[in-house]
C-alpha positions in Angstrom: 169.8 79.8 73.3 172.0 79.1 70.3 172.6 81.2 67.3 170.1 79.3 65.1 167.3 79.7 67.7 168.0 83.4 68.0 167.8 84.0 64.2 164.5 82.1 64.1 163.1 84.3 66.8 164.2 87.4 65.0 162.5 86.3 61.8 159.2 85.5 63.6 159.3 88.9 65.3 159.8 90.7 62.0 157.0 88.7 60.4 154.6 89.5 63.3 155.5 93.2 63.3 155.2 93.5 59.5 151.8 91.8 59.6 150.6 94.2 62.3 151.8 97.2 60.4 150.2 96.0 57.2 146.8 95.5 58.9 147.0 98.9 60.6 147.8 100.6 57.3 145.0 98.7 55.6 142.5 99.8 58.2 143.8 103.4 58.0 143.7 103.4 54.2 139.9 103.3 54.4 140.1 106.8 55.8 143.3 108.0 54.0 143.1 106.7 50.5 143.8 110.1 49.1 145.5 113.3 49.9 144.3 116.3 51.9 145.0 118.0 55.2 143.7 116.1 58.1 142.1 118.1 61.0 141.3 121.2 59.0 137.9 122.8 59.6 135.4 122.2 56.8 133.8 125.6 57.3 136.5 127.8 58.7 134.3 130.8 59.4 130.9 129.4 60.0 128.8 132.3 61.5 126.9 130.0 63.9 125.4 132.9 66.0 123.9 134.6 62.9 122.0 131.5 61.7 118.2 132.1 61.9 117.0 129.6 59.4 118.0 126.1 58.5 116.7 124.3 55.4 117.2 120.6 54.9 116.4 119.3 51.5 116.5 116.1 49.4 114.9 115.1 46.1 111.9 113.7 48.1 111.3 116.2 50.9 112.2 119.5 52.5 111.9 121.1 55.9 112.7 124.6 57.2 113.6 125.4 60.7 113.0 129.1 61.4 113.7 131.3 64.4 110.6 133.3 65.1 110.6 135.8 68.0 113.8 134.1 69.3 112.1 130.7 69.3 113.0 128.0 66.8 109.9 126.7 64.9 109.1 124.2 62.1 107.6 126.0 59.1 106.0 122.9 57.7 104.0 122.5 60.9 102.6 126.0 60.9 105.6 127.2 63.0 105.1 124.8 65.8 108.0 125.0 68.4 111.1 123.1 67.3 113.5 121.0 69.3 116.1 123.6 70.2 118.5 120.9 71.5 118.6 119.1 68.2 119.1 122.3 66.2 121.9 123.5 68.6 123.6 120.1 68.3 123.5 120.3 64.5 124.9 123.9 64.3 127.6 123.1 66.8 128.8 120.1 64.9 128.9 122.1 61.6 131.0 124.8 63.4 133.4 122.2 64.8 133.5 120.0 61.7 137.0 118.8 60.7 138.3 116.8 57.8 139.6 113.4 57.9 140.5 113.4 54.2 139.9 115.8 51.3 139.6 114.9 47.6 139.4 117.1 44.5 136.4 115.7 42.5 135.1 116.6 39.1 131.5 117.0 38.2 131.4 113.4 36.8 132.5 112.0 40.2 129.9 113.8 42.3 127.2 111.3 41.8 129.5 108.5 43.0 129.8 110.2 46.4 126.2 111.4 46.4 127.2 115.0 46.3 125.0 116.2 43.5 122.6 119.0 44.7 119.0 117.9 45.1 117.0 118.4 41.9 120.0 118.4 39.6 120.4 114.8 38.7 121.0 111.3 40.0 123.4 110.7 42.9 122.0 113.6 44.9 122.7 114.1 48.6 121.1 116.1 51.4 121.4 119.9 51.1 121.7 121.9 54.4 121.3 125.6 53.9 121.9 128.2 56.6 120.4 131.7 56.4 120.4 134.8 58.6 117.3 136.6 59.8 117.0 138.6 56.5 117.0 135.4 54.5 120.5 135.7 53.1 122.3 132.4 52.6 125.3 132.2 54.9 126.6 128.8 54.0 125.3 125.7 52.0 126.6 122.2 52.4 125.8 118.9 50.7 125.8 115.8 53.0 126.8 112.9 50.7 127.4 109.2 50.9 128.2 107.6 54.2 131.6 106.0 54.7 131.4 102.4 55.7 133.9 100.7 57.9 134.5 97.2 56.8 135.1 94.3 59.3 135.8 94.8 62.9 133.3 95.0 65.7 129.7 96.2 64.9 128.5 99.6 65.8 126.7 99.9 69.2 124.1 101.9 67.4 123.3 99.2 64.9 124.9 97.7 61.8 127.3 94.8 61.8 130.9 94.3 60.9 132.1 91.9 58.3 131.4 92.6 54.6 128.4 94.8 55.3 130.2 97.2 57.5 128.8 100.1 59.5 128.9 103.9 59.0 131.7 105.8 60.6 131.8 108.9 58.6 130.4 110.8 55.6 131.4 112.7 52.5 130.5 116.4 52.5 130.9 119.3 50.1 130.2 123.1 50.1 127.5 124.3 47.7 126.1 127.5 46.4 128.4 130.6 46.0 131.1 129.1 48.3 131.3 125.7 46.5 134.7 124.3 45.6 135.9 121.1 43.8 137.0 119.6 47.1 135.0 116.9 48.8 135.7 116.2 52.5 135.5 113.0 54.4 134.4 113.6 58.0 134.0 111.4 61.0 130.4 112.6 61.7 127.5 110.7 60.0 124.7 113.2 60.7 122.3 110.2 60.8 119.5 112.3 62.4 119.7 115.2 59.9 116.7 114.4 57.6 113.9 116.5 56.0 111.2 115.0 58.3 109.2 117.8 60.0 107.9 115.5 62.8 111.5 114.7 63.8 112.3 118.3 64.5 109.3 119.1 66.7 109.6 119.9 70.4 107.9 116.9 72.0 107.1 118.6 75.3 103.4 117.9 75.9 100.8 118.5 78.6 101.0 116.4 81.7 98.1 115.5 83.9 99.0 114.9 87.6 97.2 113.9 90.7 93.7 113.2 89.2 90.8 113.9 91.4 88.0 113.0 89.0 87.8 111.8 85.3 84.6 111.8 83.3 84.3 110.4 79.8 81.4 111.1 77.5 81.0 108.8 74.5 78.6 109.4 71.6 76.4 106.6 73.0 75.3 107.9 76.4 75.1 104.4 77.9 78.8 104.0 77.3 79.8 107.1 79.3 81.3 106.9 82.8 82.8 109.0 85.6 85.3 108.1 88.3 86.4 110.1 91.3 88.3 109.7 94.6 88.4 111.6 97.8 92.2 111.6 98.2 95.3 110.8 96.2 95.8 107.5 98.0 92.1 106.5 97.7 90.7 104.1 95.1 88.5 105.4 92.3 84.8 104.9 92.7 82.1 104.8 90.0 79.7 107.7 90.0 76.0 107.0 89.8 76.5 103.3 89.8 73.3 101.5 88.8 71.9 98.4 90.5 74.0 95.4 89.8 77.0 97.5 88.7 80.2 96.9 90.6 83.5 98.6 89.6 86.5 96.3 89.0 89.3 98.3 90.6 91.9 96.3 88.7 90.5 97.6 85.4 90.7 101.3 86.4 94.1 101.2 88.1 95.6 103.1 85.2 92.9 105.7 85.0 94.3 107.5 88.1 97.4 108.2 86.0 95.7 108.9 82.6 97.7 111.3 80.5 100.5 111.5 83.1 103.1 110.6 80.5 101.3 111.7 77.3 103.3 112.1 74.1 102.5 112.9 70.5 103.8 111.9 67.1 102.9 114.9 65.0 100.8 118.0 64.9 98.2 119.7 62.7 96.9 123.3 62.9 93.6 123.9 64.8 91.8 124.8 61.6 92.1 121.2 60.2 88.7 120.0 59.0 86.7 118.5 61.8 85.1 115.8 59.7 88.6 114.5 58.8 89.9 114.6 62.4 86.7 113.3 63.9 86.7 116.1 66.4 83.2 117.2 65.4 81.9 114.1 67.2 84.7 113.3 69.7 85.0 111.3 72.8 85.2 114.0 75.5 87.3 113.7 78.6 87.0 116.1 81.5 89.7 115.8 84.3 89.9 117.7 87.5 93.1 117.4 89.6 93.9 118.0 93.3 96.1 121.0 92.2 93.1 122.8 90.6 93.9 122.1 87.0 91.0 121.3 84.8 91.4 119.6 81.4 89.0 119.1 78.6 90.4 116.6 76.1 88.7 115.6 72.9 89.7 112.4 71.1 88.8 112.1 67.4 89.3 109.6 64.6 92.2 107.2 64.2 94.9 108.0 61.7 96.8 105.1 60.4 97.3 102.0 62.5 98.5 103.6 65.7 97.5 107.3 66.0 94.5 109.3 67.0 93.6 113.0 66.6 93.5 114.9 69.9 92.9 118.5 71.0 92.7 119.8 74.5 91.9 122.9 76.7 93.4 123.6 80.1 92.3 126.0 82.8 93.1 126.5 86.5 92.0 128.5 89.5 94.9 128.7 91.9 94.5 130.2 95.4 96.7 133.3 95.7 97.0 133.0 99.5 97.9 130.1 101.7 95.4 128.8 104.2 97.2 129.2 107.6 96.9 126.1 109.8 95.1 126.3 113.1 98.0 125.3 115.2 100.7 126.7 112.9 103.8 128.0 114.7 105.2 131.4 113.9 108.7 129.9 113.2 107.1 127.6 110.5 105.3 130.4 108.7 108.2 131.7 106.6 109.1 128.2 105.4 105.5 127.3 104.5 104.9 130.6 102.8 108.1 130.1 100.7 107.0 126.5 99.7 103.5 127.8 98.8 104.9 130.5 96.5 107.3 128.2 94.8 104.6 125.7 94.1 102.2 128.4 92.9 104.9 129.8 90.5 105.6 126.3 89.2 101.9 125.6 88.5 101.4 129.0 86.8 104.4 128.3 84.5 103.0 124.9 83.7 99.6 126.4 82.9 101.2 129.0 80.7 103.2 126.5 78.7 100.3 124.1 78.2 97.9 126.8 77.1 100.3 127.6 74.3 99.5 124.2 72.8 95.8 124.6 72.7 95.7 125.9 69.1 97.1 122.7 67.6 95.6 119.3 66.9 97.9 116.4 67.8 98.4 112.9 66.5 98.9 110.7 69.6 99.7 107.1 70.0 97.0 104.5 70.7 98.3 103.7 74.2 98.0 107.4 75.2 94.2 107.4 74.7 93.4 103.7 75.3 92.2 104.2 79.0 89.6 106.8 78.1 88.3 104.9 75.0 86.9 102.2 77.2 83.2 102.1 77.6 81.3 101.7 80.8 80.9 97.9 80.7 84.7 97.6 80.3 85.2 99.0 83.8 82.7 96.7 85.6 83.4 93.4 87.4 82.0 90.4 85.5 78.8 89.1 86.9 79.0 85.5 88.2 76.6 83.0 86.7 73.9 82.1 89.1 74.4 78.5 90.2 71.4 76.2 90.4 70.3 74.8 93.8 71.7 71.2 93.7 68.7 70.1 95.7 66.4 71.1 92.9 68.0 68.7 90.5 68.1 65.7 93.0 66.0 62.8 91.8 62.7 62.4 93.7 61.9 59.3 95.5 59.7 57.0 93.5 56.2 56.6 94.9 55.9 53.4 96.9 53.4 51.0 95.5 51.3 48.9 98.0 52.8 45.6 98.6 50.8 42.8 97.0 48.9 40.6 99.4 49.7 36.9 99.4 46.5 34.8 99.1 46.6 31.1 99.7 43.8 29.1 98.3 
């Protein structure tokens, strides 16, 4: 390599290195356009263990999460149990929150970053207020405008790169008595922190398992039907089948697992007006399981395009003692007794949890109640058209006329 070639390689190297440094600084500048201490806690002394109420508020809506008798509930849903996991995650993130950048902002700049308190003008953000059990405000924060990362690869959670960008952080500011003029840029978006009551509900629901029989009573008696089976592995049979009725087993395959994975969208209190919910004239479903659970489920009117009102009652009559097998060996008794007790305890716990839900009315999806909304004729095999006897339509032989006699004169 001669001197000229060496110099050219050095120049190329410097150009490539300089370009890389410039691009790195440009990308970093989207986070560090201003001053501030990076890595500092936003709320240095957040009393996370003292928080007993969280209020999330925007100009359009508000929701309050309240700890009642050591259980988190949603006030706007008549204190229905809340999703503790979501609340714990939110509180933990606030406690751990660190700054990426801080900026001193005046009142005139708050709207630009959407850090105006709700109800106090345009450019408002989301107010998150944390109180103790006595209702005293511990901390208040305003979640403002999301920071958008321009270019690069799209987020795996949605949003593309390019000019549109995707959220990789958010501006935040303290509010209330502890408010300052500092706004902080954080790497957390808090995308799920919204004042939507249904989002914060604990979605654990009742679960029907091992159906023995299912009876559906419609308003029109002729539409009602009942199915049962002798064992879990057996096919369902139609009770009181009339002459000419034959059950189509392919149409009732899902009925053996009705409500096995039921879910709900939202809740109402049990005192909601029956004429509104349609539970004054419901479709009634009675289910008996092989584990002695008995469910009475009432399905009311539809609400919107894909929801129905539903209420239910559950009861059970569990045997307290195990039936000892005829040829049971003494060495197996301890094991079988233990298994029986564990199963009994599990079923009692399930019963207790599900009975707590009886006082509410639920909005469930259409697919949850679709199997039990079918009427009797929907479960039957289609009748085949009677085919005509082909011999009946065969043309008859024409009557033979007497042959004319030939007369020669």
